[in-house]
C-alpha positions as CSV (number, residue, x, y, z in Angstrom):
1,M,-18.4,-24.4,129.3
2,R,-20.1,-27.5,128.1
3,K,-17.3,-28.3,125.6
4,L,-14.8,-28.0,128.4
5,M,-16.7,-30.3,130.7
6,V,-17.1,-33.0,127.9
7,G,-13.4,-32.7,127.1
8,T,-12.5,-33.1,130.8
9,A,-14.8,-36.1,131.1
10,L,-13.1,-37.8,128.2
11,V,-9.6,-37.2,129.6
12,L,-10.7,-38.5,133.0
13,A,-12.3,-41.6,131.5
14,A,-9.1,-42.3,129.6
15,C,-6.8,-41.8,132.6
16,F,-8.7,-43.2,135.6
17,P,-8.9,-46.9,134.6
18,A,-5.2,-47.2,135.1
19,V,-5.3,-45.3,138.4
20,A,-8.2,-47.5,139.6
21,A,-6.3,-50.7,138.7
22,V,-3.1,-49.6,140.6
23,A,-5.1,-48.4,143.6
24,S,-7.1,-51.6,143.9
25,A,-4.0,-53.8,143.5
26,G,-2.7,-53.1,147.0
27,A,-5.3,-50.9,148.7
28,A,-6.8,-53.5,150.9
29,S,-3.5,-54.7,152.4
30,A,-2.1,-51.2,152.8
31,G,-5.2,-49.9,154.6
32,V,-5.8,-47.4,151.8
33,H,-9.3,-46.1,151.0
34,Q,-11.0,-47.9,148.2
35,T,-12.2,-45.3,145.8
36,T,-14.7,-45.9,143.0
37,V,-14.0,-43.6,140.1
38,A,-16.9,-42.6,137.8
39,S,-16.8,-43.3,134.1
40,A,-17.3,-40.4,131.8
41,S,-21.0,-41.3,131.3
42,S,-21.7,-41.5,135.1
43,M,-20.0,-38.3,136.2
44,Y,-22.5,-35.7,137.3
45,L,-22.8,-32.1,138.5
46,K,-24.0,-31.2,142.0
47,Y,-24.0,-28.0,143.9
48,V,-23.2,-27.2,147.6
49,C,-26.5,-26.9,149.5
50,A,-24.9,-26.2,152.9
51,R,-23.9,-22.7,153.9
52,D,-20.3,-23.8,153.5
53,L,-18.6,-27.2,153.0
54,W,-15.0,-28.2,153.6
55,L,-13.0,-29.6,150.7
56,R,-10.6,-32.3,152.1
57,N,-7.5,-34.0,150.9
58,E,-9.0,-37.5,151.5
59,P,-12.2,-38.8,153.0
60,A,-12.5,-37.4,156.5
61,G,-9.0,-35.9,156.0
62,Q,-7.5,-32.4,156.4
63,R,-9.4,-29.4,155.2
64,V,-7.9,-27.8,152.2
65,A,-10.5,-25.3,151.1
66,T,-14.1,-24.1,151.8
67,L,-16.8,-24.3,149.2
68,Y,-19.9,-22.1,149.6
69,R,-23.6,-22.6,149.0
70,G,-24.4,-22.7,145.3
71,T,-20.8,-23.8,144.2
72,V,-21.1,-26.3,141.4
73,V,-18.9,-29.4,141.6
74,N,-18.3,-32.3,139.2
75,V,-18.5,-35.6,141.1
76,I,-16.0,-38.0,139.7
77,G,-15.8,-40.7,142.3
78,H,-16.9,-41.9,145.7
79,D,-15.8,-43.7,148.9
80,G,-19.0,-44.5,150.9
81,I,-20.7,-41.2,151.7
82,W,-17.6,-39.2,150.6
83,R,-17.5,-37.7,147.0
84,L,-14.4,-37.0,145.0
85,V,-15.1,-33.7,143.2
86,D,-13.6,-31.2,140.8
87,S,-14.4,-27.8,142.1
88,P,-13.3,-24.2,141.5
89,A,-11.0,-24.6,144.5
90,G,-9.4,-27.8,143.0
91,R,-9.9,-31.5,143.3
92,G,-10.8,-33.0,146.7
93,W,-13.3,-34.9,148.9
94,V,-16.6,-33.6,150.3
95,H,-19.3,-35.2,152.4
96,G,-22.0,-36.3,150.0
97,G,-24.8,-35.3,152.4
98,Y,-24.2,-31.7,151.7
99,L,-24.5,-31.8,148.0
100,C,-27.8,-31.3,146.1
């Protein structure tokens, strides 16, 4: 599992700088959320400490899945209190106040 996480972190670190540059180029004028993506060294694991937590398609967006207490997620970015995570249910946004 550790080798897989490290490999994923390296791939994300290699890919996200380009995504972040494109997103910041026109995000402010288009009214798009400004997302900060973590580098490989600053990604971290958290777990869901609420009974259940909704995974969303964007910060405060539509619910796409439910994560249950104890589910481990890899935090890869943030937008204010919202956290962009990789989870067993896929990639999405969760409210950071419910992660421990």
